[in-house]
NUVOFI-440771 format. One record per atom (N, C-alpha, C): x, y, z. Coordinates in steps of 0.1 Angstrom, whole numbers, padded with zeros to 4 digits, always signed. Atoms other than C-alpha are relative to their C-alpha. Layout:
// NUVOFI-440771
XYZ...
END
This chain:
// NUVOFI-440771
-0005-0005-0011-0139+0062-0137+0011+0011-0004-0007-0008+0003-0119+0093-0138+0015-0002+0008-0013+0003-0005-0080+0095-0130+0001+0005+0014+0000-0003-0015-0085+0113-0097-0006-0008+0008+0007+0012-0007-0110+0087-0087+0010-0012+0005-0011+0010-0004-0082+0062-0092+0010+0001+0009-0011-0005-0010-0055+0082-0075-0004-0003+0014+0003+0000-0015-0077+0085-0045+0000-0015+0005+0000+0013+0000-0082+0047-0046+0012-0004+0005-0014+0004-0001-0046+0039-0049+0006+0006+0011-0008-0007-0012-0034+0066-0020-0006-0008+0013+0005+0008-0014-0057+0045+0006+0008-0014+0002-0005+0011-0003-0038+0014+0001+0012+0001+0010-0012+0000-0010-0015+0003+0029+0012-0007-0007-0013+0003+0009+0021-0010+0019-0003-0015-0004+0005+0014+0003+0008-0047+0022-0009-0002-0013+0010+0001+0010-0019-0042-0002+0007+0007-0013-0007-0005+0012+0004-0022-0026+0008-0011-0004-0008+0012+0003+0028-0051-0026-0009-0011-0009+0010+0011+0007-0003-0075-0034-0006+0006-0014+0004-0007+0013-0015-0050-0061+0011-0003-0009-0011+0000+0011+0018-0050-0080+0004-0015-0004+0001+0012+0004+0019-0088-0077-0009-0005-0009+0012+0003+0008-0015-0093-0090+0000+0006-0015-0002-0008+0013-0009-0067-0118+0010-0007-0010-0010+0006+0007+0022-0084-0129-0005-0013-0005+0005+0013+0003+0006-0117-0130-0010+0002-0013+0010-0003+0010-0023-0101-0152+0008+0003-0013-0008-0003+0013+0003-0086-0176+0006-0013-0005-0004+0011+0009+0020-0118-0182-0008-0008-0004+0011+0007+0006-0012-0136-0188-0005+0007-0013+0005-0007+0010-0023-0110-0212+0012+0001-0013-0012+0000+0011+0012-0109-0230-0005-0012-0009+0002+0013+0004+0004-0144-0237-0013-0004-0009+0012-0001+0005-0030-0137-0250-0004+0013-0009+0003-0013+0007-0047-0112-0274-0013+0007+0008+0013-0008-0006-0078-0105-0251+0005+0004+0012-0006-0006-0013-0062-0083-0227-0011+0003+0012+0012-0004-0011-0095-0070-0211-0006-0011+0005+0008+0012-0005-0110-0103-0207+0010-0008+0010-0009+0007-0010-0077-0118-0191+0000+0008+0012-0001-0007-0013-0075-0090-0167-0014-0001+0009+0010+0001-0007-0111-0094-0158-0001-0015+0007-0002+0013-0005-0107-0131-0153+0011-0002+0010-0009+0001-0010-0077-0127-0132-0005+0008+0013+0005-0007-0009-0095-0102-0110-0010-0010+0009+0010+0009-0005-0125-0127-0106+0008-0012+0006-0007+0013-0004-0101-0156-0099+0006+0002+0016-0004-0004-0015-0091-0138-0066-0011-0001+0010+0010+0003-0009-0123-0144-0053-0003+0010+0012+0003-0009-0012-0130-0130-0017+0013+0001+0008-0013-0002-0006-0093-0131-0008+0006+0014+0001-0005-0011-0002-0087-0096-0013-0007+0011+0008+0006-0009-0007-0093-0065+0008-0008+0008-0008+0008-0008+0007-0121-0042-0001+0008+0013-0007-0009-0011+0008-0095-0013-0010+0007-0007-0010-0008+0007+0008-0074-0037-0028-0007-0004-0015+0009+0004+0010-0103-0049-0048-0004+0011-0008+0003-0012+0007-0113-0014-0056+0010+0005-0010-0010-0005+0009-0079-0005-0069+0003-0009-0012-0001+0010+0012-0078-0036-0092-0011+0002-0009+0011-0004+0009-0112-0029-0105+0001+0012-0008-0006-0014+0007-0099+0007-0113+0006-0004-0011-0009+0005+0009-0073-0009-0133-0006-0008-0013+0007+0007+0009-0095-0033-0151-0009+0009-0008+0011-0008+0008-0121-0007-0158+0007+0009-0010-0009-0009+0009-0095+0016-0174+0004-0008-0012-0005+0007+0013-0082-0011-0197-0010-0005-0007+0012+0004+0009-0115-0022-0207-0005+0013-0008+0005-0011+0005-0123+0014-0216+0006+0004-0012-0005-0004+0012-0099+0018-0244-0002-0010-0011+0004+0007+0012-0099+0005-0279+0007-0014+0001-0005+0014+0000-0093-0033-0284+0007-0002-0010-0007+0003+0009-0068-0049-0303-0009-0006-0014+0005+0002+0012-0079-0052-0340-0013+0007-0003+0013-0010+0002-0110-0028-0336+0003+0012-0009-0003-0009+0008-0112-0003-0362-0006+0013+0006+0004-0011-0005-0113+0033-0352-0011+0007-0004+0013-0006+0005-0143+0055-0355+0006+0012-0011-0005-0008+0012-0140+0075-0388-0002+0015+0005+0002-0013-0004-0134+0112-0386+0007+0011-0010-0006-0008+0008-0123+0144-0406+0009+0010+0008-0007-0010-0007-0096+0168-0397+0005+0010-0010-0003-0012+0008-0086+0201-0414+0016-0003-0001-0014+0000+0003-0051+0200-0431+0008+0011+0007-0006-0011-0005-0026+0221-0414+0004+0012-0011-0003-0009+0011-0022+0254-0433-0010+0001-0012+0010+0001+0011-0051+0248-0454-0013-0002+0004+0013+0001-0006-0088+0247-0454-0005-0015-0006+0002+0015+0005-0087+0211-0471-0004-0009+0011+0004+0010-0010-0103+0183-0450+0006-0013-0004-0004+0013+0003-0088+0148-0447-0009-0011+0008+0008+0010-0008-0109+0117-0436+0008-0013+0001-0007+0012-0005-0094+0088-0417+0000-0012-0009+0004+0012+0009-0111+0061-0439+0007+0001-0013-0005-0002+0013-0094+0077-0470+0013-0008-0001-0014+0006-0001-0060+0058-0459-0002-0014+0000+0001+0016-0003-0076+0022-0454+0005-0004-0011-0004+0009+0011-0059-0003-0473+0012+0006-0007-0011-0004+0008-0033+0020-0486+0013+0001+0010-0013+0000-0010-0007+0025-0456-0004+0002+0015+0001-0004-0014-0004+0026-0419-0003+0015+0003+0001-0012-0003-0016+0057-0402+0001+0000+0016-0002-0002-0014-0003+0068-0368-0006+0013+0003+0007-0013-0005-0025+0092-0348+0007+0004+0013-0006-0006-0012-0008+0115-0323-0009+0012+0004+0009-0010-0005-0028+0136-0300+0009+0009+0011-0008-0009-0008-0012+0165-0283+0003+0014-0003+0000-0014+0003-0001+0201-0283+0016+0001-0004-0015-0004+0005+0031+0214-0303+0001+0013+0002-0005-0014-0001+0030+0247-0290+0008+0002+0014
END
């Protein structure tokens, strides 16, 4: 699901649904903090609500859970890739750093 779709779903919630959304998300975050399985906790939290949610609120929560499940999971290894060194034609492979030291990846524009 794209961000624009999630935004559209969120904009359709009324104030009571927004309040419920915040309460449910906070409860999910609290449970996820106590556990390492963030995505599984969020999915379980959503399923535990059963039919008590309005269709719009359920769609908004589904969008958040789908977003969280889409990203990398804790402890998962990233895909290996090569990048060109800045100011050089030399290439660097991510896997060449494995077991040597931590690597922080920052994606963005510096222009």
